[in-house]
N, C-alpha and C positions, 0 to 999 in steps of 0.2 A: 330413650335415645331420640333426639330431635332429628327429623329428616328434612334437611333444607331443600329449597328449590334450586336447581342448577340449570343454567343456559350455557351451552357450549358454542363458541364461535370458531369456525374453521378459517384459518388464514390463507389456505391455498398452497402453502409450502411445507405442509406436514405438521406445523405448529398449531396450537389451539389456545384460545383464551376462554376461561370459565368464569361466569358470573354466578356467585352463590348468594342467596338471601334467605332469611328466616332462621339463621343459626346464631349469629353474633349481634350484640347491641340492639336487641329487639324493642327497647323502650324509646329509641330514637324514632322520628317520623319516618325515616327511611334508612336502611343500612344494607350494604352489600360487601362481599369480599371478591375482589377480582384477582384471578390466579393465572399466571403464565410461567411455566417452569417452576422454579422455586421462589419466584417473586409473588408475594401476596400483599395486596393493598386493601385495607379496611376503610371504607368510606361511609360516613354518616351525615345526616342532615336533620336539623331541628329548626322549626320556624314557629315564632310566637303566634298565638291565636288572634291577638289584637295588633292594630297598627302602632308603630312607634309615634308618640306624640310630636307634632310640629315638624314633620319631615315631609318633603315632597319628592323623595328619591327612594331607591331600593336599598335599605340598610343591610347589605349582604357582607358577610365576613367569610373568607375562605382561608383555611389553614392546612398546609401540607407539612407533615412531620415525619421524620425518619427515626426509627428506634435503633439504637446501637445493637440491641439484642438480635435484631434481624440478621446481622452478619456475625453474631457471636463475639462482639467486642465490648469492652468497657468504654464508657465516655471518658474523655480527658477531664482535667481540672480537679480541684480539691474535693468537690461535692460528688464526683463520679455519677452524675445523672444528667439527662438532657436538660438544657436550659434555654436560652434565647435562640430563636431560629437562625440558622446559617443563611448566608446569601443565597445558596442554592435552593434551600427550602422556600425562601421568599420568592425567588424567581419562578419556581414551579407553582406556588400559590397564585402568583399573578397570571400565569398561563391559564390556569383553571378559571380564575375570576373573570378574565377578559372574555372567555368563551361563554360563560354562563350568564353574566350580568345582563346583556342585551335581550335575553330570552324570557326574563320575568315580565309579567304584565306591568305596564306603565303605572297602573293605579294600585299596585301591591306594595305596601309599605311596612310589612311586619319584619321585625328582626329575624334574620335567617343566618344560620351558621352551618357551613359545610366544612367537614374535617376529613382529610385523607391521611391515613397513617400507613407508612411502610412497616409491616410487621414481620415480613420474611423477605430475604433478598437473594438474588441469583446474580453472580458476577457478570453474566452475559446478557441478562434481561434488564434493560434500563427502565426504572419505574416512572420517569417523567412522561414516557410515551403511553402509559396506561392510566395516568392520574386523571385525565379528563374524562375518560370512559367511566372510571369508578365514580367520579363525582356526579356525572349525568345519570348513571344507573341508580344511585341511591335516591336521587330526585324522582326517577321514573317509578320506583316502587313506593313512593310516598304519596300523600294527598295534597302536596304543595303545588299551587298553580305554577306551571312552567311550560313554555312553548318549545319544548325539546322533542325528542332527545337529541343530544349531540355526542360527538366523540372526538378524540384527538389522536393523531398518529404522527410518527416521525417518518420522513422520507429522506434517505441518504443516497447519494450517487457514488457508487464504488466501481471503478473500472469502466465507467460509462453506463452502468446499469443502475436503474432506480430501484431501491430496496425499501419495502415498507417495514417499519419497526425492526431495523437491523440489530445485530448483536453488538455488544461493546467492542469486540475485536474488529468487526466490519467497519464500525463507525470511525475507528482510528485511521482508516485508509480513505475516508470519504472526502471528496472535494465539494460536496454540498450537504448541508445538514439543516433541515427545516422541520418544524412542528406545525401542523395544520389542524385547526378545529373547524368543524362544520356540522350542520344539520343534514337531513336527507336532501334538502334542496339547495342550500347555500353555504359557501365558505364564510366563516365568521371571524377567524383569526389566523394569522400566519406569523411565525417568527423563526429566524435562522441566520446562519452564516454560510459563506461559500467562497470559493477561490475564483473570483472574477468570471462568473458564469453569465450567459446571455439572458436577455429578458424572455426569450422563447423557452429556454431551458428551465427557468424558474416557473413559468406558467405551466409547462408540461409536468413538472414535479407536483404542483398544486392539484392538477387534474388527477394524477395517480393517487395522491393522498385522499382526494374526495371520493374516488371510487371505493377505496378501502373503508372509508368512514361510513359510507352508505350501508355496507354489510353490518357494521357494528351498531348502527342506529336501528336497522331492521330487527336485529336480535333483541334490542331493548323494547321495541314496540311489541314484539311477540311475547316477551316476558311480562310486560304490563297486562296484555290481554289474558295470558294464562293465569295471572294472579288476581285478575279483576281490579286492577289499579288504574283504570282509564278515567274514572271520575275523580275530580279534584274538589277540594273544599270550597265552600262558598265564603265570600268575604265582601266587606264594604269598607274600604280604607280611605275613601276620598269624599269630602263634602262637595256637593255640586249645586250650583245655582245657575240654571240655564238663562234666566232673564238677566242676571248680572253679567254672565259671560258674553251675551249678545251686546249688552250695553258697552262693555269694555272694548270689544272688537270694533263696534261702530264709531266710538269716540277716539280711538287711538291708532287704528290701522294706518290711515293715510299719513298721520304725523310720523309714525315709525318708518313708513316707506320713504318719506322725505328725508329722514335722517340717514337711512341706509343708502339712499341715492346721492347724498351730499358729497360722498367720496372724500371724507376727512381722514387724512393719514394718521392723525393723533388718536391713540387708543383712549386716553383718559377723557378727551373732549367728546368722543363718541359715546362713551359710557355715561358721561354727565348729560348729554343730549337725550339719550334714550331714557335715562332715569327721570329727567324733568317731565317727560310725557306722562308717566304714571303718577308722579307727584301732583301734577296739574289735575289729572282726573280725580284723584282723591280729594283735593282741595275744592274742586268745583261741585262734587256730588255729596261731600260731607263737610258742610260749613263749619266754621270755627265753633268749638264747643261740642261738636258731635263726632269728632275724629275717633273717639274711643269706640264708637258703634260701627266704624268702618271695618268690614272683613278684609283687612289689609293682605293677609296671607292668600286669600282666594283671589283678590284682585291682581296681586303680583304673579300668581300662577297663570291666570288667564292672559295677563300682559306678556309674560314670557313666551307664550304660544304665539301671540301677535308679533312680537319682535322677531321670533324665529321665522315665521312665515314671510314677513316683510323682507328680511335679509335674503332669504332664499329666492323670493320672487324677483328682487332687483338683479340678482346674478343671472337668472334664467331669462328675464325680459330685457334688461338693459345691456347684458353681456359685459358688465364690469362689476367690481367687487367693492367691499366696504371702504377700502382705502383708495379706490379709484383705479386700481390695476386691472389689466386684462387678465383673462383666466390663466394664461400661461406665462405671465410676467413675474420675474423675480424682484424682490425688494432691493433697493440700493445696498451695495456691499462695500465695506472698507475693512482693511486688516493691516496689522503691523506685527513685526517680529522683533525679538530682542528688546522688548519693552521694559523688562525688569532685569537689573544687573545681577541680582543674587542667584536666581535659579540657573540651572544648566541649560535651559531653553525656555522661551516664553513667547506667547502670541496673544494678540487681541483680535477677535473676529466679531464683526458687527454686521448684521443683516436686518435692515429696517430697525425695529425696536427690540431686537433680540441681540444680546451681546454676551460673549464668553471671554473671560480672562483665563488662559490656560498655561500651566507650567509643566516642565519636564524635569525630573530629577533622575540622575544616573547613579546607580549603586553597584555593589559587589554581590557575590553569591550569598554573603551573610545577610543581605537585605531581602532575600527572597521571602515570600509569604508562605507559611506552612498552612496547608489546607488539610483539615482533619475531619472531613465529613464521613458519614456512614459508608457511602459508596465510593468515596474518593479520598485517598490519603496521598498527597503529593506536595510539590512546591511550585509556586507560580512566580515567574520572572518578569511578567508584564502585568502591571496594575493600572487601572483607570478608575478614578473617583470623581463623581459628579455631585456638585453641591448646588442646591437651589434655595438660597436664603429668601425670607419673606420680602425684603426690600426690593428684590428684582421685579416684583409686580406691584410695588407700592403699598404692600400690606403692612399694617401696624400690629404685629404679633411676634411673640418670641419664637426663636428657632430651637426646637427641642429634639435632639437626636437625629438620626438618619432615617428618612422615610422610605417606605417600600418603593415609591415612585423614583426616588433618587437612585436606589440600587438598580431598579429596572432600566432607567435611562442610561446609567453608567455602563451597565452590561451590554446594551445595544451598541454604544460607541466603542466599547472594548472589542466586541466581536467584529465591528467594522474595520478596525485598524490592525488587529493582532496578526493576521496573515500577511500583512505588508512589512512586518518587522523581519530583519534577516534571521535565517535559521542559525541555531547555535550561537546566538549573539552573546558576547562576553558580559554585557552589563545587565543588571536588573533595572527595569525602567518603570517609573511611576509617573503617570499623567494625572494632573488634578485640574478639573474644569470648574471654575466658579462662575455661575451665571449671574451677571450683574444687572441685566435687563431681560425681560421675557415678554414676548408677544407671539408665541408660537415657534415651534421647531428648535427648541433649545438643545435637544439631544443632537440634532443635526449640526447646530453651531459648534457643539463639542467635538464632533468628528472633524469639522473643518479646522477649528482652532488646534485640535490635537495634531493634525497633519503638519500645520505650520510650526508648532512648537517642537515637534520631533525633528523637523528639518533644521530649525534654528539651533537645536542642541547638537547637531552633527550626527544624529542617528541615521545610518544609511538605509532609509526605507526604500523598498523596492519601487513603489510608485505612490504619488500623492492620492489621497482619498477625499472625496467630497460627499455630502449628504443633503437630501432634500425631503421635505414632508409634503405629500400630496393629499388633496381633499376631494370631496365629491358633493355636489348639490344635484338632486334628481327629483323629478315629478313622476310618481308612479302612474298617475292618471293619463298624462300626455306622452310619457316615455321620453320626455326631454331631460337632458342632463348636461352638466358642465364639470369637467375635471379641472381642479384648481392646483396650480403649482405654488409651492412655498406658502403654506397656509398660515393665517393668523390664528391666535388663540380662539377668537369668536367663531372663525370658520371651522375650527376643530370641534368646538362645543355645539354649534348649530348645524353642522354638516352630517353627511351620511358615512364618511370614511376618513380614517387617518392612516395613511400608507407611507411609511418612511422607507427610503431606499438609499443605500450608500454604495459607492464603488469608485473604481479607477476609470481611465479612458477605455480599458479593455474588458470591463465587466463588473458585475454586482458582487459586493463583498458581504453585505448584510441587509436584512429587511425586517420590517415589523409592520403588520397590518391589522387594523381593527375595523370591522364593518358593522354598521348600526342598523341596516335595513335588510329586508328580505328581497330576494330576486335580483341580485347583482350578477350581471352576465360576465362571461370570460372576455367578451369584446370590450367591455368597460375596463376591466383589469388590464387588458393588453394596451388600451389607449393610455391608461394611467402610467404603465411602465414605460412606454415609449416617450410620453411627455416628461416623465421623471428623468429619463436619460438625457434629453435635451437640456433640462435644467441643471443636471449634474455637470454636463460639459461646460455650461456657462459659468458655473461656480468654480470649476477647476481652472478656467481661464483667469478668473479673478484671483485665485490663490497664487497662480504662477506669476501674476503681476507683482506680487509681494516677495516671493522667493521661488526660484525655479528648480532648485535641487538642494539636497542636504549640504550643509557647510562641510568644507574639506577637513576641518579639524574640530575637536571639542573645545569648549570654553576653557580658558587657562585654569580656572578653579575646579573643573570637572576631574574626577578621578581617572587615572590611566590604568589600564588593565592589559596584562600580557598573559596569554595562555600557551601552555605547551604540555607535552606528554612525557611521563617517565615510566620505566618498567614497574609493574605491579609489586615485584619483590623488593623494590627500593623505597616504597612508601614509608616503611618503618624506619629506614635509615635517615630519611629526611625529617621525620617527626621526632625521632629520638626517644629515649626512655622518659615517659611522663610528659612528652612534648617539649623536652628541654631544648633540642636543637632548633626546631622550627620557631620556638618562642625567642630564642637568641637571635636568629636571623631577622625576625620581625622587629625586634627591639633595636638592633644595630643599624638596620636599613630603613626604619620607619615605614614599613610596608604592612599590608595585610595579605596573608597567604592562606589559600584553601586548597585542599587536595581531596578529590573525589574518585573513588574506585569505580571503574567502568570496564567490565570484561577483564582483559589481561593487562590493562594499562592504568596508570594513575593520572587523572586530569588535574594539572596544577594551574591555579589562577593567582597571579600576583598583582596587587593594586597599590597605587600610591598617588600622591599629588604631583610628583615630578618624575621625569625620566631617569635621572641619575640614581634615585633610590631603587627604582625597578631594576635597572641594569645591575646594580650591586647585588640585589636579592637573587636575580636570575643566575648570576655567576656563582653564587654560593650554593644554590640548589643544584645547578648542573655539575658543579665540582663534586658534590656528594654522590651523584648518581653516575658520574663518568666512569667508564670502564678503561683501565690503563691499557695502552696499546704499545706493543713492541716497536721501537724505532722512534717513538714520540719523545720530545724534550720537555721536561717539567721543571718548574722553579719550586723547589721544595725547601723544607726546614729540617735541620738536623735535630732529631728528637732525643737521640742518645748515642753515646760513644762506647764501643767495646774494644777489646784488644785487637780484634781481627777486622774492624771496620766501623762503620757508622750506619744507624738506621735513619733514613730520611723519609719524611711524610711528603709524598708527591701530590696526593689528593686527600681531602678530608677523610680520616679513618683508614687510609691506605699507605702503609710504610713499605719501603724496600731496603734491601741491604746494599750499601755501598762498601764493597770489600776494600780493604786497605790497598790492595794492588790496583784498584780501579780509581783511586783518588787522583793520583798524579802519575806522570810518566816516570818520574824519578822514584827510586826506592825510598820508602818511609820506614823509619824505625818505630814511630808512634803516630797514631792518627791525629793526636793533638798538635803535631807539627804543621798540619794543614787546615784542620777544622776545629770548631768548637761548638758546643751545644747551643741551639737557638739560632745559629747562623743560617742565612738563606743561601742556597746553592743551586746552580743549574745542573741537572743530571739527565741522562738518557736511559730509558728503559731498554735493556739489551736482552732480557730473557724473562719468561714467566714459566715457572716449573709446572709442567702439565699435571703432576700428581698432587702437589701441595698448594699450588697457586702462589707460591712465594715469588716476590719480585726481585730481580737482580739489576742493579743500577751501575752506571759508569759515569764518572766525571771526566776522566782523562781523555775520553774520545772526543770531547768538546773542546779540548785544549790543543794548541799547536804541538805537533809531535816534534821533539828536538832532533836536530840532525845528528847522526852518529859521527863521532870523530874517527877519522881514519888513523890506523896504527902507523907509526913511522917505519919506513922501509929499511931493512937491514942491508948494509953494504955487502 
């Protein structure tokens, strides 16, 4: 029997997390099982012994996978097995990747695969808040170079109280939901959504998360020491030439600084100018005929460091940026709504060289997206899709499938907007953002364009939302730093932070932060949040110049939807045997009708392209579920005639007896003297038999009562 090593982490609220190693997946470089309640995550890591050829980055792959067996379910589909990753699995994979990637040594270039599998699930213990810990722990027990450990926790605010790793039930009541990743010293990554919280509240939640993470990091350090895993493998993945490096710096730094200082707002012209410098260096030092001997890869690597340093120094020394803006200046903004006639709502939002064309489509309940994940089986009525085609950055390459980045950026915009949609909204809403140009902050352009398109479509959003991406340039030696508003793509790539913040005038609705350096203080984060707020307000002003509030009505070609409730026991009557009645109503009125059982009521939704069709369908459904009331007058149809009267249908499926004595004031010998089958007639309900429920009708009470003729007086 294998006796594994276990490390128990006390959470302080009576719950524990256990890290187990040495029992499963022992041929991996590192493997652990993280347990909390009935939730078990198996995390493994394997890294190649040699560097991947011709790469100057960390070739890291992170896969988070959920097994349906973890909850005792069969996967859907014909094959009945797990296939391509769900959006949720991709999003969790990205959360792990973004926390781990900055902590591998810059010169480590071996293929590295981290896999986290959900192998047992607990309905109340959410696996995404444990996945980062599991990934870090498997690296901790391996010999792979890694400047960790890290951990990730979720912080939710429920009833004003900040909870660490809340239960699924608690999370449903939260007005703030963030996941934070950090080392013992520094926060590395933040992502989450919230209901218009303040900057101070968000910062406080990040501090609470970091305190909890320190405990989990310390546990991993103690585990490494107990297992003797503090020594990491030796490697040499980079070729270096100090003499060439010095030569590149001396020949190119001043030229790169001059380009960075030129304040050219055109991205492609700047790229060409920077590229010309290194091409000139190669041409001068490796004359024609000897170009093949030039270590081009090494030269470009050193020049990348030159360019990065030059751009950063210009910002810190000259106090302006690559495109000439001040540190807190937003690029020029223009926007337009109702640009496309076909969609139910559309908008173009352009900020500098970043542009989004966004559409809104309104649908019915039948258009909802079925989510059939391991931990979540539900329907989603708000969808947001983000597309980033190669032409948006001028790249000549094919677009193949949806990238992880597109799913991640779309999810951020989705979370930014979803709490501003009206609760219990009748429509299914789909937003599609197509990025037509990109030079930084395209996800934030999606948020802004999404707000405009929703308002153009007539969706009654609670408040408009804007978004901004913040950056940071810092000098660790001097302590000097600059927080940048509305960053360019180069400022994201060469900077120390990418901090996206979205919100209304009253607070933050979503955030995503990635930090690439050690030692970022909370004071810098606070400055970034406050500077972001000023930027968001400026952008909101620009949005409101285009459209101030949602349109009063939907576009003429948008579907109309009416919702109302019916008694639960009447659902079957409306549907009819085999759906006969509801199908007939839909066919005759040209509508789409859905009925959903909720508690003791049936939720009816009727949609059509015009009001007349909806009114006709509503009348038919309400007639079916109507309860006959004594004293009410109904226009019914004579269904059959019998010797003692006629049966009249006053409501669909509800007949009453019109006795021969109640047809007219005069005495009738035969019913046929006054009525015939199929004839429409107005009647009044005069009695409902309490025992049998039979209806008694009268027609004569609606007719003028004839005056009685006086008898002649006798002499």
